[in-house]
N, C-alpha and C positions, 0 to 999 in steps of 0.2 A: 547594471542589471543585478538583481539579487533574488534569492529564493526565500520563501516564507513557508512556515507550516511543516518543516521537516521534523518528523518524529523518529526516534531511534528504535522504538518498539511498537508493534502493531498486533492486535489479536487476529487470529485466523478468521477470515470471512468479513472483516470490517473494511470498508472502503477507505483508502488512503488518498488524501488530496494534497498535492504539492503546488503551491502558487509561485509563479515566477513573474517578476516585474521586468518587462522588456521595453518600457516606455522610452528610455533614452539609449537603447542598444543599437538603433539603426535598423537597416533592412535585413531580414532573415527570418527563418522559421525555427521553432523549438522542436527538437527531436529528443526522444528518450528511449533507452534500451534498458530493460529490467530482466535480470536472470536470477532464477531461484537456485537454492542449494543443489538441487538435482541436475542443474545445468540447462534446464528448459527455459525458453523465453516466456515472459508473462505478457498477457494481453493488457494493453493500456488504451486510454482515451486521452487525447490532448485537445483542450477546449480553449479557443481564443475568446476571452471574456469581453472584447470590444472596448476595453478601457486601458489598454497598455499592459494588461496582465494576461498570462496564460496559466491554465490549470492542468496538471497531469493527474489522472485518476487511475487507480488500479485496486483490485481486491485480491489479496493473497489467499490461496486455497489450502496451502499446506504450511506447517511450521518450518522454520529454518532461517538461514541468512539470505536476504535478497539484495543483490548488488545493482545499484542504479547508476546510470551514466547519462547525464543530461548535456545536450549541446544546443548552441544557438548559431545558425548560419554555418553549421558544420564544424564549429569550433567548441572546445570544452568550455562549460560555464564555470566560473569560480565557485568552488565548493559543490560542484555538480556531480562529483563521483563520490558515492558513499554507500554504506551498507545499513539496511534496516533488519532487525531481528523480528521474526514473526513467531507468535506463540499461541498455544491453545489457552483459552480462558478457562481456568480451573473451576470457577464458580458455576459456569454454564454446565459443565460436565457433571459436577457433583449434584447439581439440582436435577439433571436428567436421570442419573442413576438412582437418586433417592426416590424419584417418582416411580421408576420401574420397580424398585424394591417394595414400595408401599403397595403398588398394584399386585405384585406377586403374593404378598402377605394377605391382602384382602381376598384374593381368589382362593387361597388355601383355607382361610377361616370360614368362608361361606360354604 
């Protein structure tokens, strides 16, 4: 069994997909627990892709460290416990504020 697509950093609001190959793992289900920096549990979806792989999907809503713990058949998966850093995408925020400033200037000039 192996995991694929594990990223160490993720922008806030972007869906994260983690693929796990369970084709040779035997009988069992994949479970996952994700906890945010604030200590709250994160909503996840676990999808059986029907080809011996399972996808774990979640979308972080706040910046910080998210701790993931993936298990198969109740047992920890090798390299299945890790932390991902979630951050605000600076470009999106700069773009948004620039648009707001331009709108304010236009209103004042008119």
